[in-house]
Every structure is written in structure tokens, then in C-alpha cells.
N, C-alpha and C positions, 0 to 999 in steps of 0.2 A: 892604450885602448881608445882615448879620446881622438888621437890622430887617425886611427883606423876608421872611426865613425865619421870623421870629417871627410876622409878620402872617399868613403862609400857615398856620402851625401853629394860630393862634387861629381862623382861618376854618374849618379842618378840624374843630376841636373843636366849634365852634358848629353846624356842619352835622350832627354826630353826636349832639348833645344830645337831640333828640327821641327817637332810638332808645334811648339809655341810660335816659331817664326812664321809658319804658314797658316796659322789660325786653326789648327787641328787639335782636338783633344777627345778623350773618352769620358763620358759621364759615369762616374763610379757607381751611382745608384742604379742606373739602367744598363750600363755598359754600352751606351749608344755610340755610334760613329757620329762625330760632331764637327761642324764648321761654325765659325763666328761671323757675324755681319754687324754693321753699324746702322742703327736707325737713322733714317733720313739720307742714307747714302746708297748708291746702286751696287748691287751684287752682280757680278758678271760671270757668265758661263759660256765657254766655247765648246761646241759639240763636234767631235770627230767621228764620223760614221764611215764604216766600210773601208778601213785602212788597207785590208787585204795584204798584210805583211807576210812575206815568204819569198823565196827566190823567184824572180820574175820568169815566167815561161815554164816553171816546173809544175805548177798547179794552175788550172785555167783562171783567167782574169786576175792574176796576182798584180800588185801595184809596182810601179817604179819607186822603190823605197827612198832613194836619194832625193828624188823630186818631191815626194810627199813630205819627207822630213824637213826639207827646205821650206815648204809652205807652212808646216806646223810651227817651225821655229819663228818664221816671220809673224805668224798670228800671235804666238805667246809673247814675243818681244814687243809687238806693236799694241796689242790689246790688253796685256797684263791681266788675264782673267783670274778670278778667285777660285775657279774650279774648271777642270776639263772633264767632259763626259765622253768616254769611249763607248759608243753606243752599238757595238756589235760588229761581227765579222772583222775583228781586229787583226787576227792572224788566220792563215789559210792552212788548216790541218797540220800545223807544225808542232803541236803539243807543248809540253813543258819547256822544251828548248826554245820554242818561239815565244813563249811567255817571258822567259828569262831575258831575251833580247828586247822585247817590248818594254819591260820594266826598266831596263837599262836606259833605253831611249827616253822614256817618260820622266824618270827620276832626274835626268839632266836638266829639265826645265825648272826644277825646284818649285813646282806648283802642285797643289792638291789635285788628284785625278781619281776617277772611279771607272770601273769596268763592268760592262754588260755583255752577257753571252749572246752571240748571234748564231745563225745556223751553221757557219763555217768554223767557229772557234773550237769546236770539239766534235768533229764528225767521226765517231768511233768506228763506224762501218768502213770508212775510207782510210783512216790513219792508224787504227789498231790500238787506240788508247781510249780511256773513258773520261768523261767530263769531270769526274771526281779528281783525277790527277791534276788537271788544270786548276780546278777550284781550290784544292788543298794548297797548291803552290802559291796561288794568289793570296790566300788567307794567311799563309805563314812566311811570306816573302821578306818580312821585316823592312819593307820599303817605308821610309818616313813620309811619303807623299800619297801612297795608294790607300784609298778607302774602299774596302771590300769585305763582304761577309758571305759565307757559303749559303746561309739562309735556309729557306724551306726545302725539304727533300721528300719526294714521294716514297711511299712504301712499295708500290708496284709500278711497273712500266718504266719509262725513261725518267731518270732522276732529273729534277730541276734545281739547279744551284744558282746562287747569285741573286736571291730575292732578299732585299734589305732596304733599310731607310737610312738617310743621313740627316740628322737634326741640324737646323740652323738656329743658332742662339744669339741673343743680343750680346755684343762684345763688352758692354758696360755692366749690365745687370745679370746676365746669364739666363734671362727669360727665353723660353722656347718661342720662336717667331714663326716657324714653319718647318717643312721637311721636304727632302727629295726622296722619291720612291723608285727603286730599280726592280725590274721584273724580267725573268728569263722566259722568252717567248718560244723556246724549243728549237728544233732543228727540222731538217727535211726527212720525212719518213719514206725511205726508198721502197719499202715493201708495199705501203699503201699508195705511193705515188702522189703525195701531197705534203704540204707544210703542216707542222703541228700548231697547236694553239694553246693559250693559257688555260691551265687545268682548274677543275673545281677545287682541288686542294690549295692551289695558289690563290684563288679568289677568297677562300676561307682565311688564308694567312693574311691577305691584303686587308680584309675587313677587321681582323683582329688587330693588326698593326696600326691601322688608322684609329681604331678605338683606343688603343693603348696611348698613342701619341696625343690624341684629343683629351684623354684624361689628364695628362700632364698640363696641356695647354689651357684647359678650362679652369684649372686651379689658380691660374695667374690673374692678376688684375690688369686692367688697361689693355686687353687684347684688341687687336685691330679687327678681328673676325669672330663670328660666333663659333665657327668650326675651324680647326687648324688648316691653313692653306698648304697644299702640297703640289709639287711638280713631279709628274710621273714620266718615266722613261722606259722604253723597251726597244727591241730591235725590229720586230715585225709590226706591220701596221694592223689596225683593227678594221673590221668591216665598216665601221663608222667613218673611216677616212674616205671611203667611196660614197657612202650615204650623204655625208656632209658636203662633198663636192657637188652632188646632184642638187641638193637643197640650196647651196650658195649660188649656183647658176640661175636658179629660179627665184632667188632672193626670198626663200620660203623657210625661215627658221634657222638659217645659218648665213654667215658672212665671211667673205675672203678677208684675211689679214695680209696675206702675201699670195698674189694670184699667179696661176700658171695655166696655160692652155694645154689640155691633154688631147693627144690623138687617140685613135681607136685602140692601138696596141697598148698604150699606157693605161687607158681605162680598164681594159680587159685584164691587164696584169694586176692592177690594184684590187679589182674585184675578185679575181680568181685566187690570188695568193692569200687573201684575207679570209676566205671561206664564204659560203653562201648565206649563212645565218648571222643576224646581229650578234655582237659579242657579249657574252655574259659578264665579261670583265668590265666593259663599258657601262653596263647596267649597274654593276657594283660601284663604279666610280660615281655615277649619278646618285645612287642610293646613299652613299656615305657623305656626299656633299662637300668633299675636301679637295678634289682634284681640280687644279687650274690648267693642267696640260696633260696631253699624252703625246710625247715626241719620240720619233723613231727614225730609222734609216732604211736599209735593205733595198729600196727601189732605185738606188743609184742616181738616176737622172731626175727624180722628182724632188720638188722643194716647196710645194704650196703649203700654206697654213690657213686653216679655217676655224672660226669660233662657232661652236654649236653647244647648246645647253650649258653655256658658261665655261666650256672646256676648249682650250686651244689644241686642235689636232694638226700636227705638222710633220712633214718629212724633211730630214736633213740630207742634202745630196752627198753622194760618194766623194770622199776626199782623196782616196788613194786611186790614182789613175795610172794606166800603164804608159810606158815611154812613147808608144806609137799613137796614143790618143791625142787629138788636137784640142779637145775641150780643156778648159782651165779647171784646176782644183778650186773648189769653193766650199764654204760652209757658213753656218749661221753663228752669230754672237747674240746671246740673250742677256738682257739686263733687267733687273727688277729691284724694288725696294720692299719695305715691310708690307705693302699692299698686295704684293705677289701677282701683279699684272705684268707679264713679261713684254718688253719691247724687243723686237728682233731686227737684225741687220745682216744682210748677205755680204760676205767678204770674199773677194776673188783673188786668185793668184796674181801677183803684180806682173 
């Protein structure tokens, strides 16, 4: 009997080893997704936006996977990030089979990563499957490196999956230092002829989640901030990405952190695809006072970052380019310490 107990214990330890080695664990009290970081040291995130994985030429603007993976591998090996954020349009309507292949590719890096839904990751009207299929597979994949939760789901309309937070805790004390918040910005509504936006239900979830995390944070001693600092990620931009650009140009209430000159087409695209009205989600971020960033992808060639209202609004450029495109693959590397003020650096394909 004792031998059986010892064997069971050893099996449990072996199964947990991948999580321990990459700094991942689950808080048993809250069942949180968790990563650890060391006070006084930089935590590094690499963002991969718009991979567009799928057979090149089969679906419009699919990427040259071999070229993209080569650049991804170069980044992971040279930068050694603590986390990789896949910030949407990771696959092109290839469903669960595409997700299986994506997880196989990402797990090979033996680095924690997280997944955000973009408008192309689950286009049920084009591919014939629902977002739930993809979300369920992600959540139950048993990958030792993937951090993902199905999160908030609407009762009516298009379901929104993949709304969740990842807690960042002190490696020594276990204290909650901050969190990353992932949000599903929806897909393209072919019937209405426009992109969807973050819903009222998601905004309510966001406020509740920040309140919950802040409750844990505020019980601790020696906090760096009055309110828990968070980095927020989505695929689609907010209207405020355009508003901030206008203000930064005039040096009126916003400032460029990474500048980019926009032509008329780019300006119209940023404005048109974000919607005509200021974003209620941005209002919620300001109201909660927690968000240090809202970082997205989607716009492919855009990469400017602007600070407004204490929030860094930024675009990560498309990393997955096709074989006939001459432009280089590039993306941002973000690093921060317990003060949660990200420094960013653009890295290009060698």
C-alpha cells in the first residue's frame, strides 16, 4: 500500500513539472491562471499578432508559415520571453484542426503563451463551425504552456469566449503584483457589414474581474500601487486609438511613445473599423483605474503606440506575411517590472 502511495505521489510530481519549470501554476483558492515574476527584475512579453496560419493561397492573405515560424523561433531563442501573447487572427478559418497544429508549434518553444480570439480565428459563417469548438479545445488541450479560459459567454447573440485574466505573482512571497487581461473583440458581422465591438456584458465582466483582483491585491502589504495594475490585450483597436493619434499630433492630452506617420487610407481604416463612437470599454478602463495598456493587432501595417489618460494604446504589426511580400516580419517586445510601466522595442526579421 505504501509503495502504491509513493508511486502516485511521484506521478503527480512528474505531471506538474512542466508547470513549475515555466513559472506557471493555479491558485487553488481562486483557480486563477498564474505566472510568477521576480521583484526588481524585468518581465518580458513578446506579442505575435495576425499569424494567419493556414495553407497559403487557400484563404485570402494567409501567411507563409515556414517564414513566420522561422522568425518566431528567432525571437523566442534570442529574447527568451516570459510570456508570448497570440493577439488574434492566429489561424484562418481552419477550426480545431488549425488549433491543434498551432498548439503543436507553440508548445515546442517550451514558453508560456496565451491566446486571444481575432475576427478570423472562428468565422462560423465561412468555416461551418462555432467559436465554442475552438474555445473548448483550447481550454481542454492539456498543453503545459497554454494559458487560456473560455471566460464570459453571452446568453444571446454571438458568444464571446476567451475573456480571462492571468495573475502575476511574486516568485518569493506569492503576493499578487498585477495581472494581464484578455478580451474577445468579436468578429466581422457580414449581415451588418461591419466589425463587432466589446459588449455590455463583457464590460460588466471586466469591471467585476478587476474588482475581484483588486480585492486580493488590496489585502496585501507593501503594494506598489493603490489599485492593481493590469495590462489589457484585445485583437481589434478601440476608437481611442484614433482619438489618441489626433491628440498626440497636436500635443494635446496624448503623447507618442512609438511614432508612425499615417496616410489617409490608414487613418480612415483605424477610424472606420473601430466604430464612430468612443468606446464604452475604454471608459470602463479609465473608471476602474487599473489598466496600463490596451494593446492590439488587426491593422497589419500599423505599429504606433500612444499614451493617453495614463493608458498605453498600441498596435502590434502583422507578424505573418506571405511569401510574395517584400516587407519584413516584425513585432514588439515589451518589458516591465513591478511598477508596470512597459518599455517597448520593435524587433525585425534578420
